[in-house]
C-alpha positions as CSV (number, residue, x, y, z in Angstrom):
1,M,-7.6,2.8,17.6
2,R,-3.6,3.6,17.8
3,T,-2.3,6.4,15.8
4,R,1.4,7.6,15.4
5,K,2.8,10.8,13.2
6,L,4.1,9.4,9.7
7,G,7.6,9.5,9.4
8,T,8.7,13.1,10.0
9,S,5.7,14.4,9.1
10,D,3.0,15.8,11.5
11,L,0.1,13.7,9.8
12,E,-1.2,11.9,12.4
13,V,-2.3,8.2,11.0
14,T,-4.2,5.4,12.2
15,E,-2.0,2.1,12.5
16,F,-4.4,0.4,9.8
17,C,-5.3,2.1,6.7
18,L,-8.6,1.6,4.4
19,G,-7.2,0.0,0.9
20,T,-9.4,0.8,-2.0
21,M,-7.9,-1.0,-4.8
22,T,-10.8,-3.1,-5.6
23,W,-13.3,-0.3,-5.7
24,G,-15.2,0.1,-9.1
25,N,-14.4,-3.3,-10.3
26,Q,-15.1,-6.2,-7.6
27,T,-16.6,-3.9,-5.3
28,P,-19.4,-1.5,-6.4
29,Q,-19.9,1.9,-5.6
30,D,-22.9,1.7,-3.0
31,D,-20.5,-0.9,-0.9
32,A,-17.4,1.3,-1.0
33,H,-19.4,4.1,0.5
34,R,-20.4,1.8,3.2
35,Q,-16.8,0.6,4.0
36,L,-15.8,4.3,4.2
37,S,-18.1,5.4,7.1
38,R,-17.7,2.1,8.8
39,A,-13.7,2.1,8.8
40,L,-14.3,5.6,10.1
41,D,-16.9,5.3,12.2
42,A,-14.4,2.3,13.7
43,G,-11.7,5.0,14.5
44,I,-9.7,4.2,11.0
45,N,-8.5,7.5,9.4
46,F,-6.4,7.0,6.7
47,L,-7.3,6.2,3.4
48,D,-4.9,5.0,0.3
49,A,-5.9,4.9,-3.2
50,A,-3.9,5.6,-6.8
51,E,-4.9,7.1,-10.0
52,M,-4.1,3.6,-11.8
53,Y,-6.9,2.1,-9.2
54,P,-9.1,-0.2,-9.5
55,V,-7.3,-3.5,-10.0
56,N,-8.4,-6.7,-11.2
57,P,-8.1,-6.4,-13.8
58,I,-6.4,-3.3,-14.6
59,R,-8.0,-1.5,-17.8
60,A,-7.7,2.0,-19.6
61,E,-11.2,2.6,-19.2
62,T,-11.4,2.2,-15.4
63,V,-8.3,4.1,-14.6
64,G,-9.6,6.8,-11.9
65,R,-12.4,5.1,-11.1
66,T,-11.8,4.4,-7.3
67,E,-10.7,8.2,-7.0
68,E,-14.2,9.1,-8.4
69,I,-15.6,6.7,-6.2
70,I,-14.0,8.3,-3.1
71,G,-14.7,11.8,-4.3
72,A,-18.5,10.9,-4.6
73,W,-18.4,10.0,-1.2
74,F,-16.8,13.3,-0.2
75,A,-19.8,14.9,-2.1
76,G,-22.6,12.6,-1.1
77,P,-22.9,10.6,1.9
78,G,-19.7,11.7,3.6
79,K,-20.1,15.2,3.0
80,G,-18.7,17.3,5.9
81,R,-16.4,14.2,6.4
82,R,-13.1,14.8,4.0
83,G,-11.5,16.2,7.3
84,E,-11.5,13.1,9.1
85,Y,-9.7,11.1,6.7
86,V,-6.0,11.3,5.9
87,V,-5.9,10.7,1.9
88,A,-3.1,9.0,0.3
89,T,-2.9,8.3,-3.4
90,K,-0.3,7.7,-5.9
91,I,0.8,8.9,-9.5
92,T,1.3,5.7,-12.0
93,G,4.9,5.1,-12.8
94,P,6.2,4.1,-16.7
95,N,4.8,0.3,-15.7
96,G,1.4,1.6,-15.9
97,G,1.1,2.0,-19.9
98,F,-2.3,2.5,-19.9
99,V,-1.9,6.0,-18.3
100,R,-0.6,8.6,-20.3
101,D,0.8,6.0,-22.6
102,G,3.2,4.5,-20.3
103,R,5.0,8.3,-19.8
104,G,7.0,8.0,-16.7
105,I,7.2,10.7,-13.9
106,D,8.4,13.8,-14.6
107,A,7.4,17.9,-14.1
108,T,4.8,17.7,-16.5
109,T,3.0,14.5,-15.7
110,L,3.3,15.2,-12.0
111,R,1.2,18.2,-12.5
112,E,-1.3,16.1,-14.9
113,A,-1.7,13.4,-12.4
114,V,-2.2,15.5,-9.0
115,D,-4.3,18.0,-11.1
116,A,-6.7,14.7,-12.2
117,S,-6.7,13.3,-9.0
118,L,-7.8,16.2,-7.2
119,A,-10.7,16.7,-9.6
120,R,-11.6,12.9,-8.9
121,L,-11.3,13.1,-5.4
122,Q,-13.4,16.4,-5.0
123,T,-11.0,17.8,-2.6
124,D,-8.4,20.6,-2.5
125,V,-5.7,18.8,-1.2
126,I,-4.0,15.3,-1.2
127,D,-2.6,14.6,2.2
128,L,0.4,12.0,1.1
129,Y,1.0,11.8,-2.6
130,Q,3.2,8.6,-3.6
131,L,5.2,8.0,-6.4
132,H,3.8,4.7,-7.4
133,W,6.8,3.1,-9.2
134,P,10.5,4.1,-10.0
135,N,11.1,5.5,-13.4
136,R,14.0,3.0,-13.5
137,G,12.3,0.0,-12.6
138,S,12.0,-2.2,-9.5
139,Y,12.5,-5.6,-8.2
140,H,8.9,-5.7,-6.5
141,F,6.0,-8.0,-7.8
142,R,8.5,-11.1,-7.9
143,Q,10.5,-9.4,-10.5
144,Y,13.3,-10.3,-8.1
145,W,14.3,-13.6,-9.3
146,N,15.9,-11.9,-12.4
147,Y,17.0,-8.2,-11.2
148,D,19.7,-6.4,-12.9
149,P,20.3,-3.0,-12.2
150,S,23.3,-2.7,-13.8
151,K,21.4,-1.2,-17.1
152,Q,20.1,1.5,-15.2
153,D,21.4,5.1,-16.3
154,R,22.8,6.8,-12.6
155,A,22.9,10.3,-14.0
156,A,19.7,10.0,-15.8
157,T,17.9,8.8,-12.5
158,E,19.4,11.6,-10.4
159,A,18.4,14.1,-12.9
160,N,14.9,12.8,-12.8
161,M,14.9,12.5,-9.2
162,R,15.8,16.2,-8.8
163,E,12.7,17.6,-11.3
164,V,10.6,15.3,-9.5
165,L,11.6,16.6,-6.0
166,E,11.5,20.4,-7.4
167,T,8.0,19.6,-8.9
168,L,6.8,18.3,-5.4
169,G,8.1,21.2,-3.8
170,A,6.0,23.6,-6.1
171,L,2.6,21.6,-5.4
172,K,3.3,21.4,-2.0
173,A,3.8,25.2,-1.8
174,E,0.8,25.8,-3.9
175,G,-1.2,23.8,-1.2
176,K,-2.1,20.8,-3.6
177,I,-0.4,18.3,-1.6
178,R,0.6,18.2,1.9
179,E,3.6,15.2,2.2
180,V,5.2,13.0,-0.3
181,G,6.0,9.0,0.1
182,L,7.3,6.5,-2.1
183,S,6.0,3.2,-3.3
184,N,7.7,0.0,-4.6
185,E,11.2,1.4,-3.9
186,S,14.5,-0.2,-2.9
187,A,17.1,0.9,-0.4
188,W,19.3,2.7,-2.6
189,G,16.3,4.6,-4.2
190,T,15.0,5.5,-0.8
191,A,18.3,6.9,0.2
192,Q,18.7,8.7,-2.9
193,W,15.4,10.5,-2.6
194,L,16.6,11.4,0.8
195,R,19.9,12.8,-0.2
196,L,18.7,14.8,-3.0
197,A,16.2,16.5,-0.7
198,T,18.4,17.7,1.7
199,E,20.6,19.2,-0.6
200,M,17.7,20.8,-2.6
201,D,15.7,21.7,0.5
202,A,13.1,19.7,-1.1
203,P,10.2,17.5,0.6
204,R,11.5,14.6,2.4
205,M,9.9,11.4,1.4
206,V,7.9,10.1,4.9
207,S,7.1,6.9,3.7
208,I,7.7,3.8,1.5
209,Q,4.5,1.6,0.5
210,N,6.0,-1.9,-0.2
211,E,4.4,-5.0,0.1
212,Y,4.8,-6.9,3.6
213,S,3.3,-9.6,5.4
214,L,4.0,-13.0,7.1
215,L,5.0,-14.5,3.5
216,C,6.8,-11.3,1.7
217,R,9.4,-10.1,4.2
218,L,11.9,-8.7,1.9
219,F,11.8,-5.2,4.3
220,D,13.0,-6.9,6.7
221,T,16.9,-6.4,6.4
222,D,18.2,-3.0,4.3
223,L,14.9,-1.1,4.2
224,A,14.3,-1.8,7.6
225,E,17.5,-0.3,9.1
226,L,17.0,2.7,6.9
227,S,13.3,3.0,7.8
228,V,13.8,3.1,11.0
229,N,17.3,5.4,11.2
230,E,15.8,7.8,8.4
231,R,12.4,7.7,9.8
232,V,10.5,6.5,6.6
233,D,7.8,4.7,7.7
234,L,6.7,1.6,6.1
235,L,2.9,1.5,4.5
236,A,2.6,-2.4,4.0
237,F,0.7,-3.2,1.3
238,S,-1.1,-6.6,0.9
239,P,-0.7,-7.9,4.7
240,L,-3.0,-10.8,3.8
241,A,-0.6,-11.8,0.8
242,A,-3.5,-11.3,-1.6
243,G,-6.2,-13.1,0.2
244,L,-3.9,-16.2,1.0
245,L,-3.5,-15.3,4.7
246,T,-7.3,-15.3,4.8
247,G,-7.3,-18.8,4.5
248,K,-9.8,-18.6,1.7
249,Y,-7.5,-20.3,-0.7
250,R,-6.8,-23.5,1.6
251,N,-6.8,-27.2,0.5
252,G,-7.5,-26.2,-3.4
253,A,-10.4,-23.8,-2.7
254,V,-11.0,-21.0,-5.3
255,P,-14.1,-18.9,-4.3
256,E,-16.4,-17.7,-7.0
257,G,-15.7,-13.5,-7.3
258,S,-12.3,-14.0,-5.3
259,R,-8.8,-12.6,-6.6
260,M,-7.4,-15.9,-7.7
261,A,-10.7,-16.8,-9.4
262,I,-10.3,-13.7,-11.3
263,G,-6.6,-13.3,-11.8
264,G,-5.2,-16.9,-11.7
265,D,-1.9,-17.2,-9.8
266,L,-2.3,-13.7,-7.4
267,G,0.3,-11.9,-9.4
268,G,3.2,-14.9,-9.0
269,R,1.9,-15.3,-5.2
270,S,0.3,-18.5,-5.4
271,T,3.2,-21.3,-5.1
272,E,3.3,-24.7,-3.5
273,R,5.5,-23.2,-0.7
274,A,3.0,-20.4,-0.3
275,H,0.4,-22.6,0.3
276,T,2.6,-24.6,2.4
277,A,3.9,-21.6,4.5
278,V,0.1,-20.6,5.0
279,E,-0.7,-24.2,6.4
280,A,2.0,-23.7,8.9
281,Y,0.7,-20.3,10.2
282,A,-2.9,-21.2,10.1
283,A,-1.8,-24.1,12.4
284,I,-0.4,-21.5,14.9
285,A,-3.9,-19.7,14.8
286,E,-5.7,-22.7,15.2
287,R,-3.9,-23.6,18.5
288,H,-4.5,-20.3,19.8
289,G,-8.0,-20.1,19.0
290,M,-7.4,-16.7,16.2
291,A,-8.6,-16.3,13.0
292,L,-5.7,-16.4,10.6
293,D,-6.0,-13.1,9.0
294,H,-6.3,-11.7,12.3
295,M,-3.0,-12.9,13.5
296,A,-1.6,-11.8,10.1
297,L,-2.6,-8.0,10.6
298,A,-2.0,-8.3,14.5
299,W,1.5,-9.4,13.6
300,C,2.3,-6.7,11.6
301,T,1.4,-3.9,13.9
302,T,4.8,-5.6,15.9
303,R,7.2,-4.3,13.3
304,P,9.5,-1.8,14.3
305,F,9.2,0.3,11.0
306,M,5.7,0.1,10.8
307,G,4.1,3.5,9.8
308,S,0.4,2.0,8.9
309,I,-0.8,-1.4,7.5
310,I,-3.1,-1.0,4.2
311,F,-5.8,-3.8,4.2
312,G,-8.6,-3.6,1.7
313,A,-12.1,-5.7,2.1
314,T,-14.1,-6.3,-1.7
315,S,-17.3,-6.0,0.2
316,D,-18.4,-4.4,3.5
317,A,-19.0,-7.8,4.9
318,Q,-15.4,-8.4,5.0
319,L,-14.5,-5.4,6.3
320,R,-16.9,-6.0,9.5
321,H,-14.9,-9.0,9.6
322,I,-11.3,-7.8,9.7
323,L,-12.3,-4.7,11.9
324,A,-13.6,-7.3,14.3
325,G,-10.0,-8.6,15.0
326,L,-7.9,-5.1,15.0
327,D,-7.7,-4.9,18.7
328,L,-6.0,-8.2,19.0
329,T,-2.2,-8.6,20.6
330,L,-0.2,-11.8,20.2
331,A,1.5,-13.3,22.9
332,A,5.3,-14.3,23.1
333,E,4.6,-17.9,22.6
334,V,2.5,-16.8,19.3
335,M,5.6,-14.6,18.1
336,D,8.1,-17.1,18.7
337,E,5.8,-20.1,17.1
338,I,5.4,-17.3,13.9
339,G,9.5,-17.1,14.1
340,A,10.0,-20.5,13.9
341,A,7.6,-20.6,10.9
342,H,9.2,-18.1,9.1
343,R,12.6,-19.6,9.6
344,A,11.2,-23.1,8.2
345,H,9.5,-21.2,5.4
346,P,11.2,-18.4,4.4
347,M,10.4,-16.4,0.9
348,P,7.8,-18.7,-0.2
349,Y,7.3,-16.8,-3.4
């Protein structure tokens, strides 16, 4: 499997990353442990978690359970293999009221969160530590329809960024984290983190984990330009659009135990226009003898700003299916048809 250096860091990561957000709710520990072993044996060396996981649904009583499952694998079935994985996790921002009563990201909460994640993961260091959500708010997760940044306090935002960067620098010096990244960020926000890091000689953000798929291409313009020129690589989450691009919800199907069966409209993704777009992409895959999800993931690898593509599997069987298609390369004809479908069905949710 192909690897690359993540952003300006020395972290060597595979172009696919194993997501873990269902582990502890939809995915039991024994299945998660099989996935950790299988992904590593298949050549994947990158693993992404978060202190707030699992999701579907998010509950205060399960916060941290995913990290605990990963830590149990490092201590048990995966004993001696910690060094084979690049481990990423995240601190929850103020959007997660079920973590630290909704307190935002600052010097105190950073230290609390890092120490708690290290303990749950049963490791001495976190390879990539990410800020899950900006304190000032975000337009991600379908909040762009009514997004209004005019209420932000720029002075307070910059003061907080400086505090966070100083603390991240201290945590890095202490050997608790190696590199830092962002999540659910904007082009302006990312630019400020980079500017202040340079001014302060503080840790530089090497990645930005935002939603990206054939159905969600907000990253394609200003963030793409920033990503390429500043070497802040995209870690794409939901590359299969929360399951829409697996085809399992076609023709009104809602499989038992699926994310839609549990969470309704897939966080606002399940719209009439989205299902129409899925049919257009499914038709391309079928014409060329490919599985829709394999095509969707292969397309993500062609993007010029991509650091790694985070996919999740709720079961080991799903993981086996995904792994079987990760060596797919798309022909120029397929790429042209995908481009035409995107122009016909832009921003479907």
